[in-house]
C-alpha positions as CSV (number, residue, x, y, z in Angstrom):
1,M,-21.2,16.5,36.9
2,T,-17.8,15.6,35.2
3,K,-14.9,17.8,36.6
4,K,-12.5,19.6,34.4
5,T,-8.9,20.0,35.4
6,E,-8.7,23.7,35.2
7,T,-7.8,24.4,38.8
8,I,-5.3,26.3,40.7
9,T,-3.6,23.6,42.7
10,A,-0.3,25.4,43.7
11,P,0.4,29.1,44.4
12,P,1.8,31.1,41.8
13,R,5.5,32.2,41.9
14,K,7.4,35.1,41.2
15,R,10.3,33.5,39.8
16,L,9.1,33.0,36.2
17,F,8.1,36.9,36.2
18,V,11.5,37.8,37.6
19,T,13.4,35.6,35.1
20,L,11.4,37.1,32.3
21,M,12.2,40.5,33.7
22,G,15.8,39.7,33.5
23,V,15.7,38.4,30.0
24,T,13.5,41.8,29.0
25,C,16.2,43.8,30.7
26,L,18.9,42.1,28.4
27,I,16.7,42.8,25.3
28,V,16.5,46.4,26.3
29,V,20.3,46.8,26.8
30,A,20.9,45.1,23.5
31,V,18.5,47.4,21.7
32,I,19.9,50.5,23.4
33,F,23.5,49.4,22.2
34,L,22.4,48.7,18.7
35,A,20.7,52.0,18.8
36,W,24.1,53.6,19.4
37,W,26.4,51.1,17.4
38,I,24.4,51.1,14.1
39,P,24.5,55.0,13.5
40,N,27.7,55.4,15.1
41,R,29.8,56.4,12.0
42,G,27.3,58.7,10.7
43,L,27.2,60.6,14.0
44,A,30.9,61.2,13.7
45,N,30.4,62.9,10.5
46,I,28.0,65.2,12.0
47,H,30.6,65.9,15.0
48,P,33.4,64.0,16.1
49,N,32.2,63.9,19.8
50,L,28.6,63.1,19.0
51,P,29.2,59.3,19.1
52,H,30.8,59.6,22.7
53,V,28.0,61.9,23.9
54,V,25.2,59.5,22.6
55,G,27.2,56.7,24.0
56,I,27.0,57.9,27.5
57,I,23.3,58.6,27.4
58,M,22.9,55.1,26.0
59,M,24.9,53.7,28.9
60,V,22.9,55.6,31.6
61,L,19.7,54.3,30.1
62,S,21.2,50.9,30.3
63,G,22.1,51.6,33.9
64,I,18.8,52.6,34.6
65,A,17.1,49.4,33.1
66,I,19.6,47.3,35.1
67,L,19.2,49.0,38.4
68,G,15.3,49.2,37.9
69,T,15.3,45.3,37.5
70,G,17.7,44.8,40.3
71,L,15.6,46.8,42.7
72,L,12.5,44.9,41.7
73,V,14.1,41.8,42.3
74,L,15.4,42.9,45.8
75,T,12.0,44.4,46.9
76,T,10.3,41.1,45.9
77,A,12.8,38.9,47.3
78,L,13.3,40.8,50.6
79,G,9.4,41.8,51.1
80,K,10.6,45.2,51.8
81,D,10.0,48.7,50.5
82,L,13.3,49.6,49.6
83,V,12.8,52.6,47.4
84,L,10.0,54.0,44.9
85,T,8.1,50.8,45.2
86,R,4.8,52.6,44.0
87,F,6.6,53.8,40.9
88,M,8.0,50.5,40.3
89,R,4.6,48.9,40.3
90,L,3.8,51.8,37.6
91,V,6.7,50.4,35.4
92,V,5.9,46.9,35.9
93,I,2.0,47.2,35.2
94,K,1.9,49.6,32.4
95,F,5.6,48.9,30.7
96,L,7.0,45.5,31.6
97,L,4.0,43.3,31.6
98,P,3.0,43.9,27.9
99,V,6.8,43.3,26.9
100,I,7.2,40.2,29.0
101,E,3.8,38.8,27.8
102,F,5.2,39.3,24.2
103,V,8.5,37.8,25.1
104,G,6.7,34.8,26.6
105,R,4.6,34.5,23.7
106,V,7.8,34.3,21.4
107,I,9.3,31.5,23.5
108,G,6.2,29.6,23.6
109,L,5.0,30.2,27.5
110,D,1.6,29.7,28.4
111,K,0.0,33.2,28.8
112,D,-1.7,32.2,32.1
113,R,1.4,31.1,33.8
114,I,2.9,34.4,33.0
115,R,-0.2,36.4,34.5
116,Q,-0.1,34.0,37.5
117,S,3.4,35.0,38.1
118,F,2.8,38.7,37.5
119,I,-0.1,38.5,40.1
120,A,2.2,37.1,42.5
121,M,4.9,39.7,41.6
122,N,2.3,42.7,42.2
123,N,0.9,41.1,45.5
124,S,4.6,41.3,46.5
125,L,5.1,44.7,45.7
126,V,1.8,45.7,47.4
127,T,2.6,44.0,50.7
128,S,6.2,45.1,50.5
129,Q,4.7,48.7,51.3
130,R,3.7,47.5,54.9
131,M,0.3,49.3,54.6
132,K,-1.9,49.2,57.5
133,I,-5.4,50.2,56.5
134,K,-8.6,50.5,58.6
135,P,-11.2,47.5,57.7
136,D,-13.9,50.1,56.4
137,R,-11.3,51.2,53.5
138,I,-10.7,47.7,52.3
139,L,-13.1,46.2,49.5
140,V,-13.0,42.5,48.7
141,L,-14.5,42.0,45.4
142,L,-15.9,38.9,44.2
143,P,-16.8,37.4,40.8
144,H,-20.4,36.2,40.4
145,C,-19.3,32.5,39.4
146,I,-18.4,32.0,42.8
147,Q,-21.9,31.4,43.8
148,L,-23.4,28.1,42.7
149,S,-25.3,28.6,39.6
150,D,-28.3,26.7,40.8
151,C,-28.7,28.8,43.8
152,E,-31.8,30.6,44.1
153,I,-30.8,33.5,46.3
154,K,-28.6,35.8,44.1
155,V,-25.9,37.6,46.3
156,T,-24.8,39.9,43.6
157,G,-25.1,43.5,45.2
158,D,-25.7,42.1,48.8
159,I,-23.6,39.0,50.0
160,H,-25.5,38.9,53.3
161,K,-28.4,37.5,51.4
162,C,-26.6,34.2,51.5
163,V,-28.4,31.6,53.6
164,Q,-25.2,30.1,54.7
165,C,-25.6,26.7,53.4
166,G,-22.0,26.1,52.8
167,R,-22.2,24.5,49.4
168,C,-20.0,27.4,47.8
169,S,-17.4,29.8,49.2
170,I,-19.8,32.4,49.9
171,K,-20.6,31.5,53.5
172,G,-16.8,31.6,54.5
173,L,-16.5,35.0,52.9
174,V,-19.4,36.2,54.7
175,D,-18.0,35.0,58.1
176,I,-14.8,36.9,57.1
177,G,-16.6,40.1,56.2
178,K,-18.3,39.8,59.6
179,K,-15.0,38.7,61.4
180,Y,-13.3,42.0,60.2
181,S,-16.0,44.4,59.4
182,I,-14.9,44.7,55.9
183,D,-17.0,45.3,52.9
184,I,-17.5,42.4,50.4
185,S,-19.1,43.0,47.0
186,V,-19.9,40.5,44.0
187,A,-19.7,41.9,40.7
188,T,-20.9,40.4,37.3
189,G,-18.2,41.8,35.3
190,G,-15.5,44.5,34.9
191,T,-17.8,47.3,34.2
192,L,-19.5,46.6,37.6
193,A,-16.4,46.0,39.4
194,R,-15.2,49.5,38.3
195,K,-18.6,51.0,39.3
196,V,-18.2,49.4,42.8
197,I,-14.6,50.6,43.3
198,V,-15.6,54.1,42.4
199,E,-18.8,54.0,44.7
200,K,-17.0,52.5,47.7
201,R,-13.5,54.5,47.2
202,P,-11.4,51.8,49.0
203,K,-7.8,52.4,50.0
204,L,-7.1,48.9,49.0
205,V,-8.9,46.3,47.0
206,L,-8.4,42.4,47.5
207,A,-9.8,40.9,44.3
208,V,-10.8,37.3,43.4
209,A,-10.8,36.1,40.0
210,C,-9.2,34.3,37.1
211,E,-5.7,35.2,35.6
212,R,-7.2,37.4,32.7
213,D,-9.7,39.4,35.0
214,L,-7.3,39.8,37.8
215,T,-4.4,41.4,35.4
216,S,-6.8,43.6,33.7
217,G,-8.1,44.6,37.1
218,I,-4.9,45.4,38.5
219,K,-3.9,47.4,35.4
220,D,-7.1,49.3,35.5
221,C,-7.0,50.2,39.0
222,Y,-3.5,51.4,39.2
223,P,-2.6,53.7,41.3
224,L,-5.1,51.9,43.5
225,P,-3.3,48.8,45.4
226,V,-4.9,45.5,44.4
227,I,-3.9,42.1,45.9
228,G,-5.1,39.3,43.6
229,I,-6.4,36.0,44.7
230,L,-6.6,33.4,42.0
231,N,-10.0,31.4,42.1
232,E,-10.3,27.6,41.7
233,R,-12.1,26.4,38.6
234,P,-12.9,22.5,38.8
235,F,-15.7,22.8,36.5
236,G,-14.1,25.3,34.2
237,P,-14.1,29.1,33.8
238,C,-16.8,31.2,34.9
239,F,-18.9,28.4,36.4
240,N,-19.1,27.1,40.0
241,T,-15.6,28.4,40.9
242,F,-14.1,28.4,44.5
243,V,-11.7,30.3,46.7
244,D,-9.6,29.3,49.5
245,V,-10.9,31.6,52.3
246,N,-7.7,31.0,54.1
247,K,-5.8,32.8,51.6
248,I,-7.8,35.9,51.6
249,D,-7.8,35.7,55.5
250,E,-3.8,35.7,55.4
251,A,-3.7,38.5,52.8
252,L,-5.9,40.6,55.1
253,H,-3.8,39.8,58.1
254,L,-0.9,41.7,56.2
255,V,-2.8,44.9,55.6
256,L,-5.1,45.2,58.2
257,D,-4.8,48.0,60.8
258,K,-6.5,46.2,63.7
């Protein structure tokens, strides 16, 4: 079988998303300024002090945008929960991401590169909260494509059906589940993944998927914290994918209450 080149060879970096955040912040400040400057003369006709009042409001809004961006950068750079990290995750996930994806498209950036950087940013914000969670409240969620397509034993619903042949990543994941007594589930799609989360009611999800599915999953699950691990796709998307089990082990070490 001929391999394709679609695979994750290097860990995604937050730098791109942080840079785009800075650009987006400048755009927001510019829009705020124009919203004040353009109707400025008309405001003066209504009341001579109105341009100054509106100007102060616009300056406050600009300051909030700059301060928020600065806090996000510091939180991810230092890896510490400085202030309002959960709220900042909301801002990034619900508001900044759509704007940043649009800005990225305008300047010709690959959308998967932006998503990779967003996932890294989200992971940093989640781990900066220094949560310590019991193993039985953590859910590891896997895509069905991580199992070999020609395997006769389907592990969807019960990963422990695996016969431990070692041909795919499932064996290592079963070992991790036993090592930490953590629930591991395989989902065939977004609908089933949401159903599993509702049934299991975890306090944190560690999800393995591609850029698109991880990004949409992180957005759909908020405020539930999600740590995303990108899969490797040597044969293309959604077919015989792999995951570096060591990355899952490392992520669990950051959040497990042992």
